[in-house]
C-alpha positions, 0 to 999 in steps of 0.5 A: 258922611253917613253910615251907608246902608243898602240902597243908599239908605242912611242911618242917623249915626255918623262917623266918617270911615263907613262912607265908601270911597266909591258910591256908585260901587257900594249902592249897586248903581248900573251905568249906562254901558255896563253893569258892575258887580257889587260885593255884598259883603262890603255893604253895611245894611241894617240887618249886618249892623243890627246883628253886630252892634248892640246899642247901649244906653247909659244915664248921666253919671253911670260907667261905661267901663272901669279901670282894670276891667277886661275889654269887652269891645269898643263903644261908638257914641251914637249921642252924648258924651262921655268922660274918661278918667285917670285913675284917682290912685295913678293921679294921687301918686304924681305927689301933694296936691293931686286928689281924686280922678282927673278927667283927661278927655271928653268924647261926644257924639261920632267918637270912639271909646276903648280903641287902644285897649281893643287893638292891644288886647288889654284891660281897660287902662281908664274909667269911663263915665256917661257925663249925659244921657247916652247912646253907645253903639257896642261892638264886642271883640266876639262880634268884631272876630266874627265880622273879620271872618264873615265880612271882612270889608266891613270889618277893615273899615271899622278897624280904619276908624279905630287906627284914625282914632288912635293916629288922633289920640297920639296927634292930640297928646303930642300937640299938648305936649308942646 
């Protein structure tokens, strides 16, 4: 699935939650016997995406965010991959033999970073670092709040993607514990 834009055009960034469940409604197609009204605030056009989403490029080894820093938004991985690390102090406090930072997750193209922190309005709990040259699509907290007011249907889709990511993370953690 692709990021749905006006007129059926699609961007190169894919993430499942942006695809509408009713393509006819979102594309404004006309049926033979009826004309459907289209809620334009529900369509993520390239102009709307460009207003809310900021592209950021990180080279391999560059930090995306650091543990303890204030949450400024969420990051969608357009291309590349990002490793998420347990802070060294926390890892080393686990006992003898635990040294340095420990990677706890690798997030690749189509993934989302900073979801739990964004939803809970906390500081970042981990450090995220680009593992390769990476294109991130950044949605700031401020822009997301504005989106909720100006484009609530689109904001709801972003929120759904965040909830699905959070649920998947919890499920994976439960599976790993068993």
